[in-house]
KOLLUMTOR-779980 format. One record per residue: x, y, z of N, C-alpha, C in turn; residue number from 1; residue in three letters. Coordinates in nm, 3 decimals. Example, Ala and Ser with C-alpha at 12.3 -4.5 7.8 and 13.67 -1.06 7.14 Angstrom:
<nodes>
{node {1.319,-0.569,0.780},{1.230,-0.450,0.780},{1.320,-0.330,0.780},1,ALA}
{node {1.285,-0.225,0.708},{1.367,-0.106,0.714},{1.290,0.003,0.787},2,SER}
</nodes>
This chain:
<nodes>
{node {-3.979,2.419,11.099},{-3.972,2.323,10.999},{-4.048,2.253,10.883},1,MET}
{node {-4.135,2.302,10.898},{-4.253,2.289,10.819},{-4.245,2.397,10.699},2,LEU}
{node {-4.209,2.514,10.745},{-4.134,2.586,10.593},{-4.009,2.535,10.513},3,ASN}
{node {-3.933,2.454,10.609},{-3.828,2.385,10.520},{-3.872,2.263,10.430},4,TYR}
{node {-3.945,2.189,10.514},{-3.982,2.088,10.391},{-4.094,2.174,10.292},5,HIS}
{node {-4.157,2.242,10.292},{-4.240,2.284,10.208},{-4.138,2.341,10.087},6,ARG}
{node {-4.016,2.429,10.153},{-3.902,2.536,10.025},{-3.888,2.386,9.975},7,TRP}
{node {-3.832,2.312,10.040},{-3.704,2.148,9.944},{-3.816,2.097,9.855},8,LEU}
{node {-3.996,2.110,9.837},{-4.100,2.030,9.770},{-4.074,2.086,9.644},9,ASP}
{node {-4.083,2.306,9.675},{-4.108,2.335,9.560},{-3.936,2.342,9.478},10,ARG}
{node {-3.851,2.327,9.544},{-3.747,2.301,9.484},{-3.730,2.190,9.382},11,LEU}
{node {-3.745,2.068,9.428},{-3.708,1.948,9.345},{-3.836,1.960,9.222},12,GLN}
{node {-3.964,2.057,9.269},{-4.060,2.053,9.154},{-4.012,2.149,9.051},13,VAL}
{node {-3.932,2.256,9.047},{-3.877,2.324,8.958},{-3.733,2.200,8.877},14,LEU}
{node {-3.713,2.163,8.985},{-3.552,2.100,8.925},{-3.683,1.948,8.797},15,GLU}
{node {-3.694,1.906,8.834},{-3.799,1.806,8.723},{-3.863,1.886,8.626},16,ARG}
{node {-3.898,2.023,8.631},{-3.968,2.101,8.531},{-3.869,2.121,8.455},17,LYS}
{node {-3.737,2.186,8.482},{-3.642,2.224,8.408},{-3.570,2.112,8.341},18,ASN}
{node {-3.538,1.967,8.388},{-3.519,1.865,8.351},{-3.587,1.831,8.245},19,ARG}
{node {-3.674,1.834,8.229},{-3.807,1.813,8.138},{-3.784,1.941,7.978},20,THR}
{node {-3.752,2.041,8.010},{-3.751,2.143,7.910},{-3.617,2.102,7.849},21,SER}
{node {-3.515,2.112,7.892},{-3.419,2.062,7.867},{-3.374,1.922,7.786},22,SER}
{node {-3.450,1.862,7.836},{-3.465,1.709,7.702},{-3.549,1.726,7.589},23,ILE}
{node {-3.641,1.841,7.589},{-3.726,1.857,7.491},{-3.564,1.944,7.373},24,TYR}
{node {-3.540,2.045,7.401},{-3.472,2.134,7.333},{-3.381,2.085,7.304},25,LEU}
{node {-3.335,1.980,7.371},{-3.170,1.878,7.321},{-3.262,1.787,7.170},26,ILE}
{node {-3.407,1.739,7.194},{-3.470,1.650,7.111},{-3.486,1.705,6.996},27,GLY}
{node {-3.553,1.862,7.024},{-3.645,1.939,6.897},{-3.451,1.978,6.847},28,LEU}
{node {-3.357,2.037,6.859},{-3.238,2.061,6.812},{-3.183,1.924,6.683},29,MET}
{node {-3.183,1.759,6.801},{-3.176,1.685,6.680},{-3.283,1.690,6.574},30,ILE}
{node {-3.410,1.694,6.590},{-3.504,1.699,6.483},{-3.457,1.787,6.358},31,VAL}
{node {-3.448,1.955,6.444},{-3.410,2.004,6.354},{-3.286,2.004,6.228},32,CYS}
{node {-3.168,1.956,6.258},{-3.089,1.953,6.244},{-3.090,1.806,6.173},33,PHE}
{node {-3.185,1.724,6.142},{-3.218,1.594,6.061},{-3.331,1.703,5.930},34,LEU}
{node {-3.385,1.709,6.016},{-3.524,1.819,5.886},{-3.412,1.901,5.776},35,LEU}
{node {-3.334,1.965,5.831},{-3.178,2.058,5.802},{-3.085,2.008,5.642},36,GLY}
{node {-3.037,1.876,5.685},{-2.978,1.769,5.624},{-3.064,1.722,5.527},37,ALA}
{node {-3.190,1.659,5.544},{-3.254,1.621,5.451},{-3.311,1.744,5.315},38,ILE}
{node {-3.341,1.830,5.425},{-3.360,1.937,5.269},{-3.219,1.992,5.190},39,SER}
{node {-3.120,1.962,5.263},{-3.018,2.024,5.147},{-2.981,1.945,5.063},40,PHE}
{node {-3.012,1.754,5.100},{-3.013,1.646,5.031},{-3.104,1.674,4.880},41,ASN}
{node {-3.235,1.693,4.922},{-3.355,1.699,4.811},{-3.307,1.830,4.733},42,LEU}
{node {-3.280,1.937,4.778},{-3.192,2.067,4.647},{-3.145,1.973,4.598},43,TRP}
{node {-3.028,1.976,4.633},{-2.887,1.893,4.606},{-2.952,1.796,4.463},44,LEU}
{node {-3.025,1.713,4.453},{-3.079,1.625,4.434},{-3.228,1.756,4.251},45,SER}
{node {-3.267,1.796,4.333},{-3.365,1.890,4.249},{-3.286,1.999,4.165},46,PHE}
{node {-3.100,2.076,4.201},{-3.102,2.158,4.186},{-3.068,2.133,4.067},47,ALA}
{node {-3.061,2.279,3.958},{-3.035,2.265,3.801},{-2.886,2.272,3.831},48,PRO}
{node {-2.807,2.120,3.697},{-2.720,2.131,3.684},{-2.663,2.288,3.645},49,GLU}
{node {-2.502,2.344,3.630},{-2.434,2.389,3.624},{-2.469,2.486,3.491},50,ALA}
{node {-2.455,2.520,3.486},{-2.479,2.646,3.321},{-2.329,2.650,3.231},51,THR}
{node {-2.304,2.672,3.097},{-2.212,2.655,3.033},{-2.123,2.755,3.077},52,PRO}
{node {-2.216,2.883,3.118},{-2.167,2.997,3.124},{-2.171,3.068,3.256},53,ASN}
{node {-2.165,2.973,3.364},{-2.119,2.989,3.480},{-1.981,2.918,3.494},54,SER}
{node {-1.884,2.978,3.628},{-1.750,2.912,3.640},{-1.727,2.794,3.623},55,ALA}
{node {-1.797,2.731,3.717},{-1.814,2.572,3.651},{-1.790,2.489,3.593},56,SER}
{node {-1.924,2.511,3.472},{-1.958,2.506,3.408},{-1.838,2.521,3.246},57,GLY}
{node {-1.765,2.630,3.290},{-1.660,2.660,3.131},{-1.496,2.538,3.191},58,LYS}
{node {-1.471,2.553,3.358},{-1.449,2.457,3.430},{-1.436,2.334,3.352},59,ARG}
{node {-1.532,2.276,3.402},{-1.608,2.110,3.300},{-1.527,2.105,3.187},60,LYS}
{node {-1.583,2.213,3.096},{-1.626,2.227,2.974},{-1.424,2.191,2.930},61,LEU}
{node {-1.352,2.311,3.015},{-1.189,2.304,2.949},{-1.137,2.202,3.014},62,LEU}
{node {-1.210,2.149,3.105},{-1.120,2.006,3.130},{-1.155,1.898,3.057},63,GLN}
{node {-1.278,1.849,2.967},{-1.328,1.810,2.860},{-1.259,1.784,2.719},64,GLU}
{node {-1.210,1.951,2.716},{-1.163,1.979,2.557},{-1.035,1.923,2.597},65,LEU}
{node {-0.945,1.987,2.735},{-0.796,1.923,2.734},{-0.801,1.780,2.704},66,GLU}
{node {-0.885,1.707,2.770},{-0.853,1.542,2.747},{-0.889,1.506,2.600},67,THR}
{node {-0.991,1.533,2.559},{-1.022,1.504,2.429},{-0.873,1.591,2.328},68,GLN}
{node {-0.842,1.701,2.408},{-0.721,1.714,2.245},{-0.573,1.632,2.279},69,ALA}
{node {-0.545,1.588,2.452},{-0.435,1.475,2.403},{-0.500,1.339,2.382},70,GLN}
{node {-0.627,1.249,2.377},{-0.618,1.185,2.334},{-0.638,1.139,2.161},71,ALA}
{node {-0.687,1.337,2.093},{-0.658,1.281,1.986},{-0.487,1.361,1.969},72,LEU}
{node {-0.436,1.403,2.022},{-0.291,1.387,1.993},{-0.221,1.261,2.012},73,ALA}
{node {-0.227,1.168,2.073},{-0.231,1.053,2.086},{-0.221,0.969,1.972},74,SER}
{node {-0.376,0.999,1.908},{-0.412,0.881,1.819},{-0.312,0.944,1.685},75,ARG}
{node {-0.286,1.072,1.691},{-0.245,1.132,1.542},{-0.049,1.063,1.567},76,ASN}
{node {-0.026,1.096,1.686},{0.137,1.038,1.660},{0.099,0.894,1.591},77,LEU}
{node {-0.018,0.778,1.684},{0.015,0.667,1.654},{-0.046,0.613,1.486},78,ALA}
{node {-0.133,0.754,1.436},{-0.111,0.678,1.264},{-0.046,0.772,1.211},79,LEU}
{node {0.099,0.894,1.231},{0.193,0.893,1.170},{0.298,0.811,1.160},80,SER}
{node {0.311,0.729,1.287},{0.385,0.622,1.324},{0.374,0.509,1.199},81,ILE}
{node {0.262,0.467,1.234},{0.187,0.352,1.119},{0.179,0.374,1.000},82,ALA}
{node {0.205,0.529,0.976},{0.213,0.586,0.827},{0.301,0.575,0.732},83,ASP}
{node {0.424,0.588,0.857},{0.572,0.636,0.809},{0.602,0.500,0.775},84,ASN}
{node {0.574,0.406,0.906},{0.663,0.281,0.871},{0.576,0.217,0.785},85,ALA}
{node {0.440,0.229,0.685},{0.414,0.174,0.577},{0.468,0.207,0.425},86,ASN}
{node {0.494,0.356,0.447},{0.556,0.398,0.345},{0.691,0.334,0.370},87,LYS}
{node {0.762,0.316,0.436},{0.890,0.270,0.449},{0.891,0.136,0.385},88,GLU}
{node {0.813,0.042,0.398},{0.759,-0.091,0.353},{0.713,-0.099,0.260},89,MET}
{node {0.659,-0.013,0.198},{0.666,-0.015,0.037},{0.753,0.025,-0.069},90,GLN}
{node {0.865,0.161,-0.004},{0.936,0.175,-0.075},{1.012,0.034,-0.059},91,GLU}
{node {1.029,-0.027,0.035},{1.128,-0.120,0.068},{1.080,-0.271,-0.091},92,MET}
{node {1.013,-0.271,-0.059},{0.938,-0.394,-0.124},{0.964,-0.353,-0.241},93,PHE}
{node {0.886,-0.209,-0.296},{0.927,-0.176,-0.490},{1.057,-0.231,-0.469},94,SER}
{node {1.195,-0.186,-0.401},{1.266,-0.165,-0.434},{1.349,-0.305,-0.467},95,GLN}
{node {1.289,-0.393,-0.363},{1.359,-0.540,-0.335},{1.302,-0.616,-0.494},96,GLN}
{node {1.152,-0.579,-0.542},{1.054,-0.604,-0.606},{1.182,-0.565,-0.766},97,LEU}
{node {1.221,-0.461,-0.771},{1.292,-0.407,-0.949},{1.436,-0.502,-0.890},98,SER}
{node {1.517,-0.494,-0.824},{1.625,-0.505,-0.789},{1.642,-0.712,-0.828},99,GLU}
{node {1.496,-0.742,-0.766},{1.511,-0.910,-0.836},{1.498,-0.947,-0.970},100,GLN}
{node {1.388,-0.827,-0.990},{1.360,-0.861,-1.201},{1.521,-0.810,-1.242},101,LYS}
{node {1.599,-0.754,-1.167},{1.672,-0.733,-1.267},{1.774,-0.778,-1.232},102,ALA}
{node {1.813,-0.896,-1.142},{1.908,-0.974,-1.126},{1.862,-1.070,-1.235},103,LEU}
{node {1.714,-1.139,-1.243},{1.706,-1.266,-1.269},{1.701,-1.199,-1.415},104,GLU}
{node {1.683,-1.099,-1.495},{1.716,-1.090,-1.634},{1.893,-1.103,-1.678},105,LYS}
{node {1.945,-1.073,-1.591},{2.071,-1.040,-1.566},{2.148,-1.212,-1.570},106,GLU}
{node {2.143,-1.292,-1.469},{2.133,-1.447,-1.472},{2.077,-1.506,-1.564},107,LEU}
{node {1.974,-1.430,-1.587},{1.952,-1.544,-1.741},{2.017,-1.521,-1.868},108,ALA}
{node {2.098,-1.376,-1.868},{2.131,-1.358,-2.045},{2.256,-1.386,-1.964},109,PHE}
{node {2.324,-1.343,-1.874},{2.467,-1.427,-1.878},{2.467,-1.599,-1.863},110,TYR}
{node {2.355,-1.677,-1.848},{2.364,-1.775,-1.859},{2.342,-1.809,-2.030},111,ARG}
{node {2.285,-1.709,-2.058},{2.285,-1.800,-2.231},{2.380,-1.753,-2.307},112,SER}
{node {2.440,-1.696,-2.211},{2.593,-1.613,-2.261},{2.679,-1.746,-2.304},113,VAL}
{node {2.674,-1.782,-2.143},{2.765,-1.953,-2.153},{2.714,-2.066,-2.135},114,MET}
{node {2.657,-2.095,-2.144},{2.552,-2.242,-2.190},{2.446,-2.193,-2.226},115,VAL}
{node {2.392,-2.238,-2.345},{2.256,-2.245,-2.431},{2.211,-2.335,-2.469},116,THR}
{node {2.051,-2.400,-2.461},{2.065,-2.501,-2.559},{2.007,-2.499,-2.653},117,ASP}
{node {1.944,-2.409,-2.717},{1.899,-2.420,-2.866},{1.961,-2.276,-2.916},118,ALA}
{node {2.057,-2.345,-3.012},{2.190,-2.230,-3.025},{2.180,-2.303,-3.201},119,ASP}
{node {2.258,-2.204,-3.313},{2.286,-2.244,-3.386},{2.480,-2.183,-3.380},120,VAL}
{node {2.562,-2.233,-3.405},{2.650,-2.170,-3.403},{2.691,-2.095,-3.295},121,GLU}
{node {2.643,-2.161,-3.152},{2.646,-2.079,-3.016},{2.551,-1.958,-3.003},122,GLY}
{node {2.480,-1.945,-3.108},{2.402,-1.796,-3.101},{2.269,-1.880,-3.104},123,VAL}
{node {2.195,-1.770,-3.025},{2.044,-1.836,-2.936},{1.961,-1.675,-2.935},124,ALA}
{node {1.855,-1.744,-2.904},{1.717,-1.615,-2.876},{1.741,-1.604,-2.724},125,ILE}
{node {1.776,-1.478,-2.697},{1.766,-1.508,-2.513},{1.634,-1.455,-2.516},126,HIS}
{node {1.551,-1.372,-2.574},{1.411,-1.333,-2.504},{1.388,-1.228,-2.600},127,GLY}
{node {1.245,-1.229,-2.596},{1.201,-1.083,-2.631},{1.122,-1.059,-2.499},128,VAL}
{node {1.101,-0.898,-2.524},{1.029,-0.784,-2.404},{0.911,-0.710,-2.477},129,GLU}
{node {0.800,-0.695,-2.476},{0.735,-0.597,-2.530},{0.610,-0.594,-2.436},130,LEU}
{node {0.641,-0.453,-2.463},{0.556,-0.312,-2.392},{0.449,-0.248,-2.515},131,SER}
{node {0.285,-0.207,-2.443},{0.264,-0.159,-2.495},{0.259,0.031,-2.502},132,GLN}
{node {0.241,0.080,-2.614},{0.239,0.209,-2.558},{0.082,0.279,-2.509},133,GLY}
{node {0.098,0.398,-2.547},{-0.010,0.481,-2.503},{-0.134,0.454,-2.599},134,VAL}
{node {-0.129,0.453,-2.673},{-0.241,0.398,-2.848},{-0.246,0.241,-2.778},135,ALA}
{node {-0.324,0.166,-2.831},{-0.381,0.036,-2.832},{-0.261,-0.018,-2.931},136,SER}
{node {-0.265,0.038,-3.032},{-0.200,-0.006,-3.157},{-0.060,0.031,-3.151},137,GLU}
{node {-0.043,0.108,-3.047},{0.097,0.090,-3.063},{0.213,0.012,-2.923},138,GLN}
{node {0.351,-0.037,-2.989},{0.393,-0.105,-2.919},{0.551,-0.104,-2.977},139,TYR}
{node {0.604,-0.177,-2.825},{0.787,-0.133,-2.827},{0.837,-0.306,-2.788},140,GLN}
{node {0.922,-0.308,-2.912},{0.960,-0.463,-2.870},{1.118,-0.418,-2.873},141,LEU}
{node {1.191,-0.582,-2.809},{1.316,-0.537,-2.780},{1.328,-0.744,-2.827},142,ARG}
{node {1.455,-0.704,-2.897},{1.496,-0.861,-2.935},{1.690,-0.880,-2.880},143,LEU}
{node {1.692,-0.970,-2.815},{1.795,-1.035,-2.757},{1.827,-1.099,-2.798},144,ILE}
{node {1.939,-1.112,-2.838},{2.056,-1.225,-2.930},{2.158,-1.250,-2.825},145,LEU}
{node {2.210,-1.399,-2.803},{2.333,-1.423,-2.778},{2.422,-1.503,-2.794},146,THR}
{node {2.548,-1.493,-2.798},{2.661,-1.588,-2.856},{2.696,-1.666,-2.736},147,GLN}
{node {2.778,-1.773,-2.776},{2.851,-1.816,-2.642},{3.003,-1.814,-2.610},148,LEU}
{node {3.060,-1.757,-2.517},{3.154,-1.677,-2.483},{3.270,-1.733,-2.567},149,GLN}
{node {3.221,-1.906,-2.567},{3.344,-1.935,-2.638},{3.393,-1.888,-2.746},150,LYS}
{node {3.274,-1.868,-2.849},{3.280,-1.882,-2.946},{3.369,-1.713,-2.990},151,ARG}
{node {3.489,-1.750,-3.045},{3.562,-1.545,-3.025},{3.538,-1.491,-3.168},152,LYS}
{node {3.445,-1.542,-3.259},{3.400,-1.522,-3.385},{3.299,-1.447,-3.428},153,VAL}
{node {3.286,-1.290,-3.487},{3.153,-1.241,-3.485},{3.092,-1.319,-3.590},154,LYS}
{node {2.967,-1.323,-3.586},{2.868,-1.388,-3.664},{2.751,-1.268,-3.735},155,VAL}
{node {2.721,-1.279,-3.834},{2.646,-1.240,-3.936},{2.504,-1.281,-3.933},156,LYS}
{node {2.403,-1.246,-3.865},{2.293,-1.277,-3.856},{2.125,-1.207,-3.944},157,THR}
{node {2.047,-1.271,-3.959},{1.929,-1.208,-4.050},{1.819,-1.240,-3.953},158,ASN}
{node {1.778,-1.126,-3.893},{1.642,-1.167,-3.774},{1.504,-1.140,-3.876},159,ALA}
{node {1.406,-1.231,-3.888},{1.309,-1.202,-3.909},{1.179,-1.236,-3.816},160,THR}
{node {1.109,-1.096,-3.758},{0.978,-1.124,-3.629},{0.882,-1.149,-3.733},161,VAL}
{node {0.768,-1.237,-3.700},{0.620,-1.219,-3.748},{0.505,-1.182,-3.662},162,LEU}
{node {0.448,-1.078,-3.713},{0.361,-1.092,-3.597},{0.222,-1.141,-3.638},163,LEU}
{node {0.188,-1.241,-3.544},{0.080,-1.322,-3.570},{-0.048,-1.208,-3.501},164,LEU}
{node {-0.155,-1.267,-3.566},{-0.274,-1.270,-3.517},{-0.403,-1.263,-3.585},165,GLY}
{node {-0.502,-1.192,-3.557},{-0.663,-1.167,-3.603},{-0.651,-1.020,-3.696},166,THR}
{node {-0.693,-1.055,-3.828},{-0.729,-0.918,-3.861},{-0.879,-0.982,-3.938},167,LEU}
{node {-1.005,-0.854,-3.901},{-1.118,-0.902,-3.897},{-1.176,-0.999,-3.871},168,ASN}
{node {-1.160,-1.102,-3.819},{-1.169,-1.229,-3.765},{-1.145,-1.332,-3.862},169,GLY}
{node {-0.980,-1.274,-3.934},{-0.941,-1.440,-3.972},{-0.802,-1.392,-3.945},170,GLY}
{node {-0.732,-1.525,-3.954},{-0.574,-1.535,-3.952},{-0.517,-1.391,-4.032},171,PRO}
{node {-0.387,-1.363,-3.939},{-0.337,-1.243,-4.054},{-0.176,-1.250,-3.957},172,ALA}
{node {-0.104,-1.205,-4.107},{0.049,-1.216,-4.002},{0.108,-1.097,-4.121},173,GLU}
{node {0.219,-1.063,-4.019},{0.251,-0.899,-4.024},{0.448,-0.926,-4.027},174,LEU}
{node {0.480,-0.834,-4.106},{0.629,-0.877,-4.078},{0.676,-0.757,-4.069},175,SER}
{node {0.743,-0.768,-3.905},{0.846,-0.631,-3.831},{0.916,-0.551,-3.924},176,LEU}
{node {0.987,-0.625,-4.019},{1.074,-0.555,-4.105},{0.994,-0.432,-4.172},177,SER}
{node {0.846,-0.524,-4.227},{0.804,-0.381,-4.352},{0.696,-0.305,-4.296},178,GLU}
{node {0.632,-0.301,-4.145},{0.636,-0.238,-4.043},{0.681,-0.120,-3.984},179,LEU}
{node {0.833,-0.101,-4.013},{0.942,-0.001,-3.955},{1.024,0.023,-4.060},180,ILE}
{node {1.024,-0.086,-4.188},{1.087,-0.022,-4.289},{1.215,-0.009,-4.291},181,ASN}
{node {1.248,-0.155,-4.230},{1.409,-0.186,-4.174},{1.431,-0.329,-4.166},182,LYS}
{node {1.576,-0.352,-4.259},{1.613,-0.510,-4.199},{1.660,-0.537,-4.102},183,LYS}
{node {1.635,-0.663,-4.027},{1.705,-0.667,-3.953},{1.812,-0.779,-3.949},184,LEU}
{node {1.952,-0.704,-4.000},{2.035,-0.757,-4.004},{2.160,-0.740,-3.874},185,GLU}
{node {2.246,-0.820,-3.847},{2.325,-0.821,-3.777},{2.474,-0.857,-3.735},186,PHE}
{node {2.588,-0.824,-3.683},{2.700,-0.859,-3.737},{2.765,-0.856,-3.569},187,GLU}
{node {2.799,-0.920,-3.462},{2.788,-0.916,-3.321},{2.816,-0.988,-3.294},188,PHE}
{node {2.934,-1.039,-3.197},{3.020,-1.106,-3.091},{2.936,-1.113,-2.959},189,ASN}
{node {2.901,-1.227,-2.887},{2.842,-1.224,-2.774},{2.668,-1.147,-2.765},190,TYR}
{node {2.658,-1.039,-2.786},{2.493,-1.018,-2.744},{2.474,-0.931,-2.837},191,PHE}
{node {2.394,-0.916,-2.883},{2.319,-0.786,-2.973},{2.124,-0.797,-2.938},192,GLN}
{node {2.136,-0.652,-2.943},{1.995,-0.601,-2.863},{1.907,-0.507,-2.949},193,ILE}
{node {1.807,-0.538,-2.997},{1.762,-0.461,-3.087},{1.611,-0.409,-3.036},194,MET}
{node {1.556,-0.250,-3.069},{1.437,-0.223,-2.994},{1.383,-0.150,-3.164},195,ASP}
{node {1.237,-0.230,-3.133},{1.160,-0.098,-3.234},{1.043,-0.100,-3.190},196,SER}
{node {1.001,-0.003,-3.239},{0.888,0.094,-3.195},{0.785,0.084,-3.346},197,ASP}
{node {0.619,0.011,-3.297},{0.557,0.003,-3.416},{0.426,-0.017,-3.391},198,PHE}
{node {0.317,0.048,-3.488},{0.192,0.030,-3.471},{0.117,-0.104,-3.570},199,VAL}
{node {0.072,-0.121,-3.529},{-0.070,-0.213,-3.578},{-0.180,-0.205,-3.646},200,LEU}
{node {-0.185,-0.234,-3.752},{-0.364,-0.148,-3.823},{-0.423,-0.179,-3.751},201,PRO}
{node {-0.568,-0.051,-3.771},{-0.639,-0.102,-3.683},{-0.733,-0.207,-3.720},202,SER}
{node {-0.773,-0.259,-3.588},{-0.830,-0.387,-3.612},{-0.766,-0.521,-3.590},203,GLY}
{node {-0.624,-0.495,-3.638},{-0.526,-0.621,-3.589},{-0.526,-0.661,-3.441},204,PHE}
{node {-0.582,-0.770,-3.393},{-0.549,-0.809,-3.240},{-0.441,-0.902,-3.264},205,ASN}
{node {-0.298,-0.832,-3.179},{-0.167,-0.959,-3.191},{-0.204,-1.030,-3.076},206,LEU}
{node {-0.141,-1.149,-3.136},{-0.158,-1.296,-3.043},{-0.054,-1.374,-2.956},207,GLN}
{node {0.045,-1.365,-3.138},{0.184,-1.430,-3.123},{0.306,-1.339,-3.212},208,ARG}
{node {0.425,-1.369,-3.135},{0.542,-1.334,-3.169},{0.618,-1.462,-3.225},209,ILE}
{node {0.690,-1.463,-3.321},{0.728,-1.565,-3.385},{0.892,-1.501,-3.471},210,MET}
{node {1.018,-1.539,-3.353},{1.123,-1.517,-3.408},{1.220,-1.596,-3.459},211,VAL}
{node {1.254,-1.544,-3.586},{1.340,-1.657,-3.672},{1.481,-1.576,-3.690},212,LYS}
{node {1.618,-1.604,-3.703},{1.738,-1.560,-3.659},{1.797,-1.718,-3.728},213,VAL}
{node {1.846,-1.600,-3.858},{1.947,-1.746,-3.970},{2.103,-1.712,-3.901},214,LYS}
{node {2.188,-1.769,-3.917},{2.328,-1.732,-3.914},{2.356,-1.803,-4.091},215,VAL}
{node {2.453,-1.668,-4.075},{2.524,-1.654,-4.251},{2.618,-1.757,-4.257},216,ALA}
{node {2.638,-1.806,-4.299},{2.773,-1.919,-4.310},{2.876,-1.862,-4.366},217,ALA}
{node {2.976,-1.845,-4.280},{3.131,-1.805,-4.321},{3.235,-1.923,-4.261},218,SER}
{node {3.370,-1.849,-4.238},{3.454,-1.948,-4.245},{3.471,-1.984,-4.134},219,ARG}
{node {3.498,-2.121,-4.042},{3.418,-2.141,-3.948},{3.331,-2.164,-3.887},220,GLY}
{node {3.217,-2.157,-4.019},{3.092,-2.132,-3.918},{2.996,-2.237,-4.038},221,ILE}
{node {2.924,-2.299,-3.967},{2.891,-2.356,-4.041},{2.701,-2.302,-4.092},222,LYS}
{node {2.647,-2.187,-4.042},{2.568,-2.170,-4.049},{2.439,-2.225,-4.030},223,GLY}
{node {2.304,-2.186,-4.005},{2.188,-2.276,-3.972},{2.074,-2.129,-3.961},224,GLY}
{node {1.976,-2.218,-3.859},{1.897,-2.101,-3.849},{1.747,-2.162,-3.711},225,GLU}
{node {1.718,-2.106,-3.673},{1.669,-2.067,-3.502},{1.524,-2.038,-3.534},226,ILE}
{node {1.468,-2.086,-3.432},{1.338,-2.018,-3.430},{1.219,-2.083,-3.352},227,GLU}
{node {1.178,-1.942,-3.294},{1.088,-1.954,-3.126},{0.980,-1.871,-3.130},228,GLN}
{node {0.865,-1.894,-3.092},{0.737,-1.779,-3.062},{0.701,-1.824,-2.942},229,VAL}
{node {0.675,-1.636,-2.899},{0.623,-1.620,-2.779},{0.459,-1.546,-2.805},230,PHE}
{node {0.410,-1.605,-2.650},{0.277,-1.593,-2.643},{0.285,-1.404,-2.600},231,ASN}
{node {0.204,-1.361,-2.679},{0.123,-1.196,-2.641},{0.105,-1.188,-2.488},232,VAL}
{node {0.037,-1.268,-2.449},{-0.004,-1.191,-2.351},{0.038,-1.252,-2.242},233,PRO}
{node {0.178,-1.316,-2.237},{0.295,-1.378,-2.173},{0.384,-1.205,-2.141},234,GLU}
{node {0.410,-1.197,-2.267},{0.475,-1.074,-2.269},{0.461,-0.966,-2.176},235,LEU}
{node {0.356,-0.910,-2.204},{0.253,-0.812,-2.193},{0.239,-0.819,-2.057},236,LEU}
{node {0.221,-0.970,-1.930},{0.178,-0.981,-1.819},{0.330,-0.969,-1.767},237,MET}
{node {0.397,-0.998,-1.789},{0.572,-0.990,-1.722},{0.569,-0.778,-1.706},238,GLY}
{node {0.562,-0.727,-1.815},{0.569,-0.600,-1.826},{0.473,-0.515,-1.712},239,GLU}
{node {0.369,-0.602,-1.709},{0.207,-0.515,-1.623},{0.245,-0.596,-1.500},240,LYS}
{node {0.343,-0.652,-1.458},{0.315,-0.689,-1.305},{0.392,-0.600,-1.198},241,GLU}
{node {0.535,-0.551,-1.228},{0.646,-0.418,-1.162},{0.532,-0.274,-1.170},242,LEU}
{node {0.450,-0.280,-1.320},{0.407,-0.126,-1.273},{0.288,-0.155,-1.170},243,ARG}
{node {0.197,-0.285,-1.198},{0.081,-0.278,-1.113},{0.145,-0.232,-0.988},244,VAL}
{node {0.220,-0.334,-0.950},{0.294,-0.273,-0.777},{0.297,-0.143,-0.741},245,ILE}
{node {0.362,-0.066,-0.802},{0.453,-0.007,-0.886},{0.299,0.134,-0.821},246,LEU}
{node {0.212,0.120,-0.933},{0.060,0.193,-0.926},{-0.009,0.157,-0.771},247,GLU}
{node {0.043,0.053,-0.709},{-0.081,0.026,-0.604},{0.002,0.143,-0.476},248,GLN}
{node {0.171,0.091,-0.527},{0.241,0.131,-0.382},{0.186,0.311,-0.408},249,ASN}
{node {0.172,0.345,-0.519},{0.135,0.514,-0.529},{0.021,0.548,-0.457},250,SER}
{node {-0.084,0.447,-0.548},{-0.221,0.510,-0.461},{-0.227,0.456,-0.268},251,GLN}
{node {-0.145,0.395,-0.240},{-0.155,0.394,-0.091},{-0.076,0.518,-0.072},252,VAL}
{node {0.017,0.604,-0.108},{0.071,0.708,-0.073},{0.008,0.785,-0.026},253,LYS}
{node {-0.063,0.825,-0.156},{-0.218,0.935,-0.200},{-0.298,0.877,-0.106},254,ASP}
{node {-0.358,0.762,-0.089},{-0.453,0.772,0.037},{-0.382,0.788,0.165},255,ASN}
{node {-0.262,0.759,0.189},{-0.215,0.818,0.294},{-0.252,0.929,0.348},256,SER}
{node {-0.154,1.031,0.207},{-0.136,1.173,0.238},{-0.278,1.222,0.299},257,GLN}
</nodes>
């Protein structure tokens, strides 16, 4: 009986020893696992990034390049659409402006043919158009005369165009007939258009244009004279408005290209 109790005590002591060692082993495994996880995180934080020559670095660069290429393509498409819309608007604006100018001239012309205010025997000075040539002294002048539609008889007229300005600081007057060596005599029905190219003397500053039209008396026509003065800056301004707009349109197209 004593041996039995002695063996039982030894078994209990061995069991206690084994239980304590198992707890130690489990604790040691947990500590080792935690240390490994902490060491791995530290290595990732201090590890150098992938170099461009590595496979991961190349993939990253290719992805970034593809993303930038897509963004650039979308921006180029938007820019192309905006550029085409701008060109179409500029062309439409220029076309409408040209049509408006042509309609205004046509309306004024037919109005002068149908009804005129200052006239002699139905003849009126419809207008004067002036444009500057390549050189500052070169000009192109257009004189337009109209006759009322109700007047069926041809009229004989003699026009005098005087170029008023300054020369060498003093007032000066030039005759267009003397510059072009041609008399301005017409016989017409309804309208007459005269185009003349002339060159001013050096130093002459053109400021105004005076137009006198004398209607010759004949059978059924009493005759008379009409006179009208035109300011040169206003004539040139009307000519330059459309030219400036068209030049701006071409500059926009050149810059967009």
